[in-house]
C-alpha positions, 0 to 999 in steps of 0.5 A: 666893711670889707664886703662894702668896699668890695661891692664899691670896687666892683661897681666902679669897675662895671662903669669903666669903658671896655677896650672895644668901647674906647676904640669905638669912641676913638673911631668916631672921633677920628673918622667923624669929628676930626676927619683924620682919614682925609689927610692920612689915607691915600686916595685911589685913582678915582679920588676915593679913600683907599680903605685898604690903606686906612690911616697908613699915611699919604701924599697930600693932594693940596698945598698952600698958594704961598709958601708956608714954612714947615709945610709937609707934603706927606702925612704919617701912618697913624696905625700901631704899625707905623713909625710915629706910633713906634717913636712916640708911643701911646703916651706921646700921642696922647700928650700930642692930642691933648696939648698940640705939642709932640714929645720933642716939645714942638707943635706939629708942622702945617697943615696939621692942626694943633688939637687940644683934646680932653684926656679921655678923647685922646686915650680913645683915639690912641685905642682906635689907632692901636686897633689898626694894623 
């Protein structure tokens, strides 16, 4: 019985995603599905994304035609070195991505959309953010 239990646990562990697999899924979600870099990465003088400052936060180069309450002109640094990560922590960012509500109990101000992602996707995105310095 003990051997069977050990075999079942070992089999279950093999199926768990490795940190690098989780971060790779998060990279896909961030860069291809959600396109976070469009707002959170500064642009060069030629309008290209500045890859040396990937997801480090940026001044937004668009705004609404009419006043929108709470509109932000900048986006925060999403990397693990940023203030947002330090203030909210992994759990806070995951909760935000799952519910659209931050640790303070409020939704993000515009133009940030209120994502309501699956918990596994939120964890993958946070793993990717953690991989960035």
